[in-house]
DRENVEX-14594 format. One line per field, with one value per residue: residue in one letter; residue number from 1; x, y, z of N, C-alpha, C in turn; chain. Coordinates in steps of 0.1 Angstrom, whole numbers, plus 5000, padded with zeros to 4 digits. Each point is the difference from the previous one (the first is absolute). Layout:
// residues N
type	(a ...)
seq	(NUM ...)
n.X	(X ...)
n.Y	(Y ...)
n.Z	(Z ...)
ca.X	(X ...)
ca.Y	(Y ...)
ca.Z	(Z ...)
c.X	(X ...)
c.Y	(Y ...)
c.Z	(Z ...)
mol	(A ...)
***
This chain:
// residues 233
type	(m f d s i d s t f n e g d d n v k d k l a a t v l q l l r g t f t m p k w t i a k r n p f k t l i v t i i s q n t a d r n t a k a f e r l s k r f e i k p e v l a n a e t s h i e e t l k t a g l y r s k t k t i k q v s r i i l e k f h g s l q p i l s l p l e e a r k t l i q m p g v g p k t a d v v l l f s k g q p t i p v d t h v n r v s k r l g f a p a n g d y e a v r t t l q s l y d p g d y l a v h v l l i a h g r r y c k a r r p l c t q c p v n t y c p s r g i)
seq	(1 2 3 4 5 6 7 8 9 10 11 12 13 14 15 16 17 18 19 20 21 22 23 24 25 26 27 28 29 30 31 32 33 34 35 36 37 38 39 40 41 42 43 44 45 46 47 48 49 50 51 52 53 54 55 56 57 58 59 60 61 62 63 64 65 66 67 68 69 70 71 72 73 74 75 76 77 78 79 80 81 82 83 84 85 86 87 88 89 90 91 92 93 94 95 96 97 98 99 100 101 102 103 104 105 106 107 108 109 110 111 112 113 114 115 116 117 118 119 120 121 122 123 124 125 126 127 128 129 130 131 132 133 134 135 136 137 138 139 140 141 142 143 144 145 146 147 148 149 150 151 152 153 154 155 156 157 158 159 160 161 162 163 164 165 166 167 168 169 170 171 172 173 174 175 176 177 178 179 180 181 182 183 184 185 186 187 188 189 190 191 192 193 194 195 196 197 198 199 200 201 202 203 204 205 206 207 208 209 210 211 212 213 214 215 216 217 218 219 220 221 222 223 224 225 226 227 228 229 230 231 232 233)
n.X	(5008 5009 5005 4987 4998 5012 4996 4988 5005 5008 4988 4999 4991 4996 4989 5008 5008 4989 4994 5011 5001 4987 5001 5011 4994 4989 5008 5006 4988 4998 5011 4999 5004 4991 5012 5000 5013 4994 4994 5009 4997 5012 5008 4997 5005 4995 4989 5001 5002 4991 4993 5005 4998 4988 5004 4999 4990 5004 4988 5006 5009 4990 4993 5011 5003 4988 5001 5012 4996 4989 5008 5008 4991 4993 4991 5006 4995 4995 4998 4997 4994 4998 4998 5009 5007 5010 4991 4995 5012 5003 4988 5005 5011 4990 4995 5013 5010 5004 5012 4997 4996 5010 5008 4994 5001 5012 5002 4993 5006 5011 4998 4995 5011 5008 4997 4998 5007 5009 4992 4997 4991 5007 5010 4997 4998 5011 4995 4997 4999 4994 4993 4998 4997 4992 4996 4998 4997 4996 5011 5004 4991 4999 4996 5008 5010 4998 4999 5010 5006 4997 5003 5011 5003 4997 5003 5010 4993 5010 5007 5007 5010 5001 5011 4992 4994 5011 5006 4991 4998 5013 5003 4990 5008 4999 5013 5004 5005 5000 4988 5001 5004 5000 5006 5008 5002 5001 5007 5006 5001 5003 5006 5002 4990 4999 4988 5005 5004 4995 4989 4999 5003 4993 4990 5003 5002 4989 4993 5006 4998 4987 4995 4996 5010 5010 5006 4999 4992 4991 5002 5005 5005 5002 4992 5007 5007 4988 5001 5011 5002 5006 4990 5009 5001)
n.Y	(4988 5000 4988 4998 5003 4993 4990 5001 5000 4990 4996 5006 4990 5013 4993 4990 5009 5007 4988 4996 5013 5000 4988 5004 5011 4992 4992 5010 5005 4987 5003 5013 5006 5009 5006 5003 5002 4990 5000 5007 5011 4999 5006 5009 5010 4995 4997 5012 5006 4993 5004 5012 5000 4995 5008 4988 5000 4991 4995 4991 5001 5000 4991 4994 5001 4997 4990 4997 5001 4993 4993 5001 4998 5011 4990 5012 5004 5010 4989 4991 5010 5004 4987 4999 5000 5003 5008 5003 5001 5005 5005 5002 4999 4997 5011 5003 5002 5002 5001 4990 4993 5003 4999 4988 4996 5005 4994 4989 5000 5003 4991 4991 5003 5000 4989 4993 5010 4991 4997 4987 5006 5010 4991 4997 5013 4998 4999 4988 5000 5011 4995 4989 5007 5008 4989 4993 5012 4996 5005 4988 5006 4986 4993 4991 5009 5004 4987 4997 5012 4998 4987 5000 5011 4996 4987 5004 4998 4996 4991 5003 4999 4993 4996 5000 5012 5004 4994 5003 5013 4999 4994 5008 5006 5009 4999 5007 4988 5007 5002 5013 5009 5008 4990 4997 5012 5003 4989 5001 5013 4994 4992 5012 5001 5013 4996 4991 5011 5006 4992 5002 5013 5002 4994 5006 5011 4999 4997 5010 5006 4995 5000 5010 4994 5009 4995 4988 5004 5002 4995 4990 5011 5004 5010 5005 4989 4997 5013 4995 5006 5007 4994 4998 5012)
n.Z	(5000 5010 4994 4998 5013 5004 4992 5004 5013 4997 4995 5012 5004 4996 4995 4996 4994 4996 4996 4994 4995 4998 4995 4994 4997 4997 4994 4994 4998 4997 4994 4995 5011 4995 5000 5013 4997 4993 5012 5007 4995 4993 5009 4989 5008 5011 4992 4994 5012 5006 4989 5001 5013 4996 4991 4994 5009 5009 5001 5007 4991 4991 5008 5002 4987 4996 5008 4996 4988 5004 5007 4989 4991 4999 4996 4997 4989 5008 5007 4992 4993 5012 5001 5009 4988 5007 5005 4988 4995 5012 4998 4988 5008 5008 4993 5001 4991 5012 4993 4990 5010 5007 4989 4997 5013 5000 4989 5003 5012 4993 4991 5010 5007 4990 4995 5011 5005 5000 4990 5001 5008 4996 5003 5013 4999 4993 4987 5001 4987 5001 5011 4994 4989 5008 5006 4989 4997 5013 5005 4995 4993 5001 4991 5006 5002 4988 4995 5009 4997 4987 5001 5008 4993 4988 5001 4993 4989 5008 4994 5012 4992 5012 5005 5011 4998 4996 5010 5009 4996 4998 5012 5004 4992 5010 4998 4990 4997 4989 5006 4996 5008 4990 4993 5010 5003 4987 4998 5011 4997 4988 5009 5007 5009 4997 5005 4992 4994 5010 5000 4987 5002 5011 4995 4988 5007 5007 4988 4994 5011 5001 4988 4992 5007 4999 5011 4994 4990 5010 4989 5008 5007 4988 5005 4990 5004 5003 5002 5004 4988 5010 5005 5009 4994)
ca.X	(4992 5008 5009 4993 4998 5012 5002 4992 5006 5013 4997 4997 4986 4998 4990 5005 5011 4993 4995 5011 5005 4991 5002 5013 4998 4992 5008 5010 4993 4997 5013 5007 4992 5005 5005 4991 5004 4995 4987 5000 5009 5012 5005 5006 5014 5006 5000 5011 5013 5002 5001 5014 5009 4998 5005 5011 5002 4990 4990 5005 5010 4993 4993 5010 5006 4989 4998 5012 4999 4988 5004 5010 4994 4986 5000 4994 5009 5008 5010 5009 5007 5010 5008 5014 5001 5007 4991 4991 5007 5002 4988 4996 5011 4995 4993 5009 4999 4995 5004 4992 4986 5000 5000 4986 4990 5002 4996 4986 4995 5002 4991 4987 4999 5001 4991 4987 4996 5002 4989 4998 4986 4998 5003 4990 4987 5000 4996 5009 5012 5007 5006 5011 5011 5006 5008 5012 5010 5009 5012 4999 4986 4996 4986 4995 4999 4989 4987 4998 4995 4987 4991 4999 4997 4988 4991 4999 4999 5012 5006 5014 5006 5013 5006 4991 4988 5005 5003 4988 4991 5005 4999 4986 4996 4992 5007 5010 5012 5011 4994 5007 4991 4987 4993 4995 4990 4987 4994 4994 4989 4989 4994 4993 4993 5009 4999 5008 5014 5008 5001 5008 5014 5004 4999 5010 5013 4999 5002 5014 5009 4998 4999 5006 5013 5008 5007 4993 4986 4994 4988 4991 4992 4994 4986 4995 5008 4991 4997 5013 5006 5014 5002 5010 5010)
ca.Y	(5012 5012 5001 5006 5014 5007 5001 5011 5012 5004 5005 5014 5002 5010 4996 4990 5007 5008 4991 4995 5011 5001 4988 5001 5010 4995 4990 5007 5007 4990 4995 5011 5011 5013 5007 5011 5013 5002 5006 5015 5007 5003 5013 4998 5003 4989 4989 5002 4998 4986 4992 5003 4992 4986 4996 4990 4998 4991 5007 5002 5011 5012 5004 5005 5013 5010 5003 5009 5013 5006 5004 5011 5011 5000 4997 5010 5005 5011 4995 4991 5007 5009 4992 4997 4987 4989 4996 4991 4988 4992 4993 4990 4991 4986 4997 4998 5011 5011 5013 5004 5001 5013 5010 5000 5005 5015 5006 5000 5009 5014 5002 5001 5013 5012 5000 4996 5006 4991 4990 4992 5001 5005 4989 4989 5004 4999 4987 4989 4999 5012 4999 4990 5006 5010 4994 4993 5010 5004 4992 4988 4995 4993 4996 4993 5009 5009 4993 4998 5012 5003 4990 5000 5013 5006 4990 5001 4986 4995 4989 5000 4987 4998 4987 4989 5001 4997 4986 4992 5002 4994 4986 4997 5002 5012 5011 4994 4995 5010 5013 5010 5005 5005 4989 4993 5009 5002 4987 4997 5009 4996 4988 5002 5012 5009 4999 4989 5002 5000 4986 4993 5003 4995 4985 4994 5001 4990 4987 4998 4999 4988 4988 5001 5006 5001 4987 4989 5002 4989 4997 4989 5006 5012 4999 5002 4992 4993 5009 5006 4993 4998 4991 4989 5003)
ca.Z	(5000 5001 4989 4989 5004 4998 4986 4995 5006 4992 4987 5001 5000 5010 5009 5009 5008 5010 5011 5008 5008 5011 5009 5007 5010 5010 5008 5008 5011 5010 5005 5007 5005 4996 5011 5005 4995 4987 5001 5000 4990 5007 4997 4988 5000 5008 4991 4990 5006 5003 4988 4995 5009 4997 4987 5002 5014 5007 5008 5013 5000 4997 5012 5009 4996 5001 5015 5004 4993 5006 5014 4999 4993 4997 4986 4992 4989 5004 5010 4993 4990 5007 5010 4997 4993 5008 5011 4994 4996 5011 5003 4989 4997 5000 4988 4988 4990 5009 4995 4989 5005 5007 4990 4994 5010 5001 4987 4998 5010 4996 4989 5005 5008 4992 4988 5004 5013 5011 5001 4988 4996 4986 4991 5001 4995 4986 4995 5003 4992 5002 5013 4998 4993 5008 5010 4994 4996 5011 5000 5008 5001 4988 4999 5012 5011 4997 5002 5014 5006 4995 5005 5014 5006 4993 4995 4985 4994 4993 5007 5000 4996 5005 4995 5003 4991 4986 4999 5002 4989 4988 5002 4998 4986 4999 4994 4990 5006 4998 5002 5009 5011 4995 4995 5012 5007 4993 4998 5013 5002 4991 5005 5012 5002 5008 5014 5004 4997 5013 5004 4990 5003 5013 5001 4991 5007 5011 4994 4996 5012 5008 4992 4986 5002 4988 4999 5007 5004 5007 4991 5005 5011 4994 5000 4987 4991 4991 4989 4996 4989 5003 5012 4998 4990)
c.X	(5009 5010 4993 4998 5013 5003 4992 5005 5012 4997 4995 4985 4997 4990 5005 5010 4993 4995 5011 5006 4991 5001 5012 4999 4992 5007 5011 4993 4997 5013 5007 4990 5006 5005 4991 5004 4995 4986 5000 5010 5012 5005 5009 5015 5007 5001 5011 5014 5003 5002 5014 5010 5000 5006 5013 5004 4990 4991 5005 5010 4993 4993 5010 5005 4989 4997 5011 4998 4989 5004 5009 4993 4985 4999 4991 5010 5009 5011 5010 5008 5012 5009 5014 5000 5006 4991 4989 5007 5002 4988 4996 5010 4995 4993 5008 4998 4996 5004 4991 4985 4999 4999 4986 4990 5002 4995 4985 4993 5001 4990 4986 4998 4999 4990 4985 4996 5001 4990 4999 4986 4998 5002 4989 4986 4999 4994 5011 5013 5008 5008 5012 5012 5008 5009 5012 5010 5009 5012 4998 4986 4996 4985 4994 4998 4988 4987 4997 4994 4985 4990 4997 4996 4987 4990 4998 5001 5013 5006 5015 5006 5014 5005 4991 4988 5005 5002 4988 4990 5005 4999 4986 4995 4991 5007 5010 5013 5012 4996 5008 4990 4986 4991 4993 4989 4987 4993 4993 4987 4988 4993 4991 4993 5009 4998 5008 5015 5009 5002 5009 5015 5005 5000 5010 5014 5001 5003 5014 5009 4999 5001 5008 5013 5008 5007 4992 4986 4993 4987 4991 4991 4992 4985 4994 5007 4991 4998 5013 5007 5015 5003 5009 5011 5012)
c.Y	(5013 5002 5007 5015 5008 5002 5012 5013 5005 5005 5014 5004 5010 4996 4991 5007 5008 4992 4995 5010 5002 4989 5001 5011 4996 4990 5008 5008 4990 4995 5010 5010 5013 5008 5012 5013 5003 5007 5015 5005 5004 5014 4999 5003 4989 4988 5001 4997 4986 4991 5002 4992 4985 4995 4991 4997 4991 5008 5003 5011 5013 5006 5006 5014 5011 5004 5009 5014 5008 5005 5012 5013 4999 4998 5009 5006 5011 4996 4992 5008 5008 4992 4998 4986 4989 4995 4990 4987 4991 4992 4989 4989 4985 4996 4998 5012 5013 5013 5005 5002 5014 5012 5001 5007 5015 5007 5000 5009 5015 5003 5002 5014 5012 5001 4997 5005 4990 4989 4992 5001 5006 4990 4989 5004 5000 4987 4990 5000 5013 5000 4991 5006 5011 4994 4993 5010 5005 4990 4988 4994 4993 4996 4993 5009 5010 4993 4997 5012 5002 4990 5002 5013 5007 4990 5001 4986 4996 4989 5001 4986 4999 4986 4988 5000 4996 4985 4991 5001 4993 4985 4995 5002 5012 5011 4994 4997 5010 5014 5009 5005 5004 4989 4992 5008 5001 4987 4996 5008 4997 4988 5002 5014 5010 4999 4988 5003 4999 4986 4992 5002 4994 4984 4993 5001 4989 4986 4998 4998 4986 4987 5002 5007 5000 4987 4990 5004 4988 4996 4990 5006 5012 4999 5002 4991 4994 5009 5006 4992 4997 4991 4989 5002 5005)
c.Z	(5000 4989 4988 5003 4997 4985 4994 5005 4992 4986 5000 4999 5012 5011 5011 5009 5011 5012 5008 5009 5012 5010 5008 5011 5012 5009 5009 5011 5011 5007 5009 5006 4996 5012 5004 4994 4986 5000 4998 4989 5008 4996 4988 5000 5007 4991 4990 5006 5004 4988 4993 5008 4997 4988 5002 5014 5006 5009 5014 5001 4996 5012 5010 4996 5001 5015 5005 4994 5007 5014 4999 4994 4999 4985 4992 4990 5005 5010 4992 4990 5006 5010 4995 4993 5008 5011 4994 4996 5012 5004 4990 4997 5000 4987 4987 4991 5007 4994 4989 5005 5007 4990 4994 5009 5001 4987 4999 5011 4996 4988 5005 5008 4990 4988 5004 5014 5011 5001 4987 4995 4986 4989 5000 4995 4985 4995 5001 4992 5001 5013 4999 4993 5008 5011 4994 4995 5011 5000 5010 5002 4987 5000 5012 5012 4998 5002 5014 5006 4996 5005 5015 5007 4994 4996 4985 4994 4992 5009 4999 4998 5006 4996 5002 4991 4986 4998 5001 4988 4987 5001 4999 4986 4999 4993 4990 5006 4999 5001 5009 5010 4995 4995 5011 5006 4992 4998 5013 5002 4991 5006 5012 5000 5008 5015 5006 4999 5013 5005 4991 5003 5013 5000 4991 5007 5012 4995 4995 5011 5006 4991 4987 5001 4987 4998 5008 5005 5006 4992 5006 5011 4995 5000 4986 4990 4989 4987 4994 4989 5002 5012 4997 4991 5008)
mol	(A A A A A A A A A A A A A A A A A A A A A A A A A A A A A A A A A A A A A A A A A A A A A A A A A A A A A A A A A A A A A A A A A A A A A A A A A A A A A A A A A A A A A A A A A A A A A A A A A A A A A A A A A A A A A A A A A A A A A A A A A A A A A A A A A A A A A A A A A A A A A A A A A A A A A A A A A A A A A A A A A A A A A A A A A A A A A A A A A A A A A A A A A A A A A A A A A A A A A A A A A A A A A A A A A A A A A A A A A A A A A A A A A A A A A A A A A)
***
């Protein structure tokens, strides 16, 4: 039965793919609990800063670095733009690449302070694609960072694609195997309702961390292995 489903799925039948995507999301909702912090909108500037810190950094080290930064400085553009570079660097050492991240934090803080009167709200109030473009134009801010800010701070309909989302969506056949960031993002978004984008992002990450690991995925324990064309590979 499921071999035939996989065959149809791989042929690109949009109807089947939509149903499988919905089934996978339902199973992941039953497997993982959505974190409490996803309920409330997050402070956009703090979200931007912590996402910059998180680039190429493990979650634990990101949390430690952001905590140290928060203890040393008030997380506001006017404070970080004018802070001593060496003082910010000291707080970010556990996150790695602390010099380049410090430079980025000071630059974006200065831009937000001088061009947007110290607030991200003028950007977040723009239409989605214009807001994304404006954020991505800032130094050190790529598509994922922009999408995280827009989704978590404004509830904008976009799915940030981190390494877990990228890997899991491709293994499930939901995104092109060789697709770049935008291909993965737009394909995933076509499969789900905008109201589910936050859950899709969070649950695919949770699944990638626990079961669909980069090396030695736990296929036999995977709650969605029945529907995965990559199982056992």
